[in-house]
C-alpha positions in Angstrom: 50.3 -10.7 -80.3 47.6 -12.3 -82.5 50.3 -14.9 -83.9 51.3 -15.8 -80.3 47.7 -16.5 -79.2 47.2 -18.6 -82.4 50.2 -20.6 -81.7 49.2 -21.1 -78.1 45.6 -22.1 -78.9 46.6 -25.1 -81.2 43.1 -26.6 -81.2 41.5 -23.3 -82.5 39.4 -20.7 -81.0 36.7 -18.3 -81.7 35.8 -14.5 -81.1 33.1 -11.9 -81.5 33.2 -8.3 -82.7 30.6 -6.0 -83.5 29.3 -6.9 -86.9 29.7 -3.3 -88.1 33.3 -3.2 -87.0 34.6 -3.7 -90.6 38.1 -2.9 -89.7 38.4 -5.7 -86.9 36.6 -8.1 -89.3 39.3 -7.3 -92.2 42.0 -8.2 -89.6 40.7 -11.3 -88.7 40.0 -12.4 -92.2 43.3 -11.6 -93.4 44.7 -13.9 -90.7 42.8 -16.8 -91.9 39.7 -16.6 -89.4 36.4 -17.5 -90.9 33.0 -16.0 -90.3 30.7 -18.6 -88.5 27.6 -16.7 -88.0 25.9 -13.4 -87.2 24.2 -13.2 -83.9 22.0 -10.8 -82.0 19.2 -8.4 -83.1 19.5 -5.8 -85.7 21.5 -2.9 -84.3 23.4 -4.9 -81.9 24.6 -7.8 -84.3 28.0 -9.5 -83.5 30.0 -11.2 -85.8 31.5 -14.7 -84.7 34.8 -15.6 -86.2 36.3 -19.2 -85.7 40.0 -20.3 -86.1 39.9 -24.0 -86.8 43.2 -26.0 -86.3 43.7 -29.5 -87.9 45.2 -31.9 -85.2 
């Protein structure tokens, strides 16, 4: 499913997950996504990941 979404969004995309969700973060990183930034307040922080595609 992730590979299908990646193929369809050829210009790239971003997503968020809870910063403390280490399992999801490892999943995204293994698939080539890069951590862009952490947002929110302590205790409700979200990690923002991006997948950039060259055109």
